[in-house]
C-alpha positions as CSV (number, residue, x, y, z in Angstrom):
1,M,96.7,170.2,126.6
2,K,96.0,169.5,130.3
3,K,93.5,166.8,129.4
4,I,96.0,165.0,127.2
5,V,98.6,165.0,129.9
6,A,95.9,163.9,132.5
7,V,94.8,160.9,130.3
8,A,98.4,160.0,129.7
9,L,99.2,159.9,133.4
10,A,96.0,158.0,134.2
11,A,97.0,155.3,131.7
12,L,100.5,154.9,132.9
13,P,99.7,152.6,135.8
14,V,97.7,150.2,133.6
15,I,100.5,150.1,131.0
16,S,103.2,149.5,133.5
17,S,101.3,146.8,135.5
18,A,100.6,144.9,132.3
19,G,104.5,144.8,131.6
20,V,105.1,143.7,135.3
21,A,102.6,140.9,134.9
22,Y,104.2,139.8,131.7
23,S,107.6,139.8,133.1
24,A,106.5,137.8,136.2
25,D,104.8,135.3,134.0
26,M,108.0,134.9,132.0
27,V,110.2,134.2,135.2
28,R,107.7,131.7,136.4
29,R,107.9,129.5,133.2
30,D,111.7,129.5,133.3
31,R,111.7,127.7,136.7
32,V,110.4,124.3,135.5
33,P,113.0,122.1,134.0
34,V,112.3,120.9,130.4
35,Y,112.8,117.2,131.2
36,Q,110.1,117.0,134.0
37,E,106.5,116.4,132.9
38,S,103.7,116.9,135.6
39,D,101.0,114.5,136.5
40,Q,97.5,115.4,137.4
41,R,98.3,114.5,141.2
42,G,101.2,117.1,141.2
43,G,104.1,114.5,140.6
44,V,107.0,114.8,138.2
45,R,107.7,112.1,135.6
46,I,111.1,110.6,136.6
47,G,111.3,107.7,134.1
48,Y,109.6,104.6,132.9
49,L,109.3,101.0,133.8
50,D,109.7,98.6,130.8
51,C,108.6,95.1,131.4
52,S,109.1,92.0,129.1
53,I,106.4,89.5,129.9
54,G,107.0,85.8,129.1
55,G,104.6,84.0,126.7
56,G,102.1,81.4,127.8
57,V,98.5,80.0,127.4
58,G,95.5,81.7,128.7
59,Y,92.8,79.4,130.1
60,V,89.2,80.3,130.5
61,L,89.7,81.3,134.1
62,G,93.0,83.1,133.8
63,S,96.8,82.9,133.5
64,A,100.1,83.6,135.2
65,K,103.3,84.9,133.4
66,E,106.7,85.9,134.6
67,A,107.9,89.5,134.0
68,D,111.3,91.1,133.9
69,C,111.3,94.9,134.4
70,V,113.8,97.7,134.1
71,F,113.3,101.2,135.5
72,T,115.1,103.9,133.4
73,S,115.3,107.6,134.4
74,T,114.2,110.4,132.1
75,I,117.5,112.1,132.9
76,G,119.9,109.4,131.8
77,S,119.7,106.5,129.5
78,E,121.2,103.9,131.8
79,P,118.8,101.5,133.6
80,L,118.7,102.2,137.3
81,D,116.8,99.3,138.7
82,R,115.7,95.8,137.8
83,Y,112.6,94.0,139.0
84,S,111.2,90.5,138.6
85,G,107.5,89.9,138.9
86,V,104.4,87.9,138.0
87,V,101.3,89.0,135.9
88,R,98.2,87.2,137.0
89,K,94.9,87.4,135.2
90,M,91.6,86.2,136.4
91,G,88.6,86.1,134.1
92,V,88.2,85.5,130.4
93,D,91.6,84.9,129.0
94,L,91.6,82.7,125.9
95,G,94.4,81.8,123.6
96,F,98.3,82.2,123.7
97,T,101.0,84.8,123.5
98,T,104.6,84.3,122.7
99,R,105.9,87.5,124.3
100,S,104.5,90.9,125.6
101,R,105.9,94.2,126.5
102,L,104.3,96.5,129.1
103,I,105.5,100.1,129.6
104,W,104.5,102.4,132.5
105,A,105.5,106.0,133.2
106,V,106.9,106.5,136.7
107,F,105.9,109.6,138.8
108,A,107.3,111.0,142.0
109,P,106.7,114.4,144.0
110,T,110.2,115.3,143.1
111,A,113.0,114.2,140.8
112,G,114.4,111.7,143.3
113,Y,114.3,107.9,143.2
114,H,115.4,105.2,145.6
115,H,116.4,101.5,144.9
116,G,113.2,99.2,145.1
117,S,110.7,102.1,145.3
118,L,108.4,100.4,142.7
119,G,108.2,97.0,144.4
120,G,104.8,95.8,145.4
121,L,101.4,94.7,144.3
122,Y,99.4,96.5,141.6
123,Q,95.8,95.5,140.9
124,G,93.2,96.4,138.4
125,A,91.8,95.3,135.1
126,T,93.1,94.4,131.6
127,A,91.5,94.2,128.1
128,E,93.6,92.6,125.3
129,A,93.0,91.6,121.6
130,T,95.7,89.7,119.7
131,L,95.6,88.2,116.2
132,G,99.4,88.0,115.2
133,A,100.3,91.2,116.8
134,G,98.0,92.9,119.3
135,I,97.6,95.5,122.0
136,G,96.2,95.7,125.4
137,A,95.3,98.3,128.1
138,N,95.7,98.0,131.8
139,I,94.3,100.1,134.5
140,L,96.4,99.2,137.7
141,V,96.9,100.9,141.0
142,G,98.9,99.9,144.2
143,G,102.5,99.3,144.9
144,T,104.3,100.4,148.1
145,S,102.9,103.0,150.4
146,G,105.7,105.4,149.3
147,S,105.2,108.5,147.3
148,I,106.6,107.1,143.9
149,H,103.8,105.6,141.8
150,L,103.2,104.1,138.2
151,Q,100.9,105.8,135.8
152,T,97.5,104.2,136.3
153,V,96.9,103.4,132.7
154,S,99.6,101.4,130.8
155,V,99.8,99.9,127.3
156,T,100.8,96.4,126.4
157,G,102.0,95.1,122.9
158,Q,102.1,91.4,122.3
159,L,102.4,88.6,119.7
160,G,100.1,85.6,119.6
161,L,96.3,84.8,119.3
162,N,94.6,86.0,122.4
163,L,91.4,87.6,123.8
164,A,91.3,88.7,127.4
165,A,89.0,90.8,129.7
166,T,90.3,90.1,133.2
167,G,91.0,91.3,136.7
168,T,94.8,91.7,136.9
169,S,97.5,91.8,139.5
170,V,101.2,92.6,138.9
171,T,103.7,91.8,141.7
172,L,107.1,93.5,141.4
173,T,110.1,92.5,143.5
174,P,113.4,94.4,143.4
175,E,116.4,92.5,142.2
176,G,119.8,92.9,143.9
């Protein structure tokens, strides 16, 4: 009988510490709001930037197209900020597009945002293929020296007949 009581008392700290670890884990999960998604760099997804890019012709050496962009927060559905810009491509850019749409996720260290925070120059590379409807991928970095940044990889959808593999720059200027 003494051995059974001794084994039960010896197992008590193991059982109680497992319960404490489980309850601490549960409290930690409840602290992160549902609407925030973390980035690999430790940022919080605060919204997205949706750009409508004008159509145009791509020449062998490149192209330049105007862009109208709107930043929308993940918390509300109302647009918070508008940007005008230019998308420049240098490299193999053959064909034409009637219109394009580019969407970027926007990250910040906290859930805050200030007017004009996304303005600046973003540079990188683009690959696109369009036959009627097409898609493209962009790898762009840059912007202001602030802590708010755009997701490095973005996706473009477009209409037209185009093939591009270019170095790309996007300049965003806050409106208003």
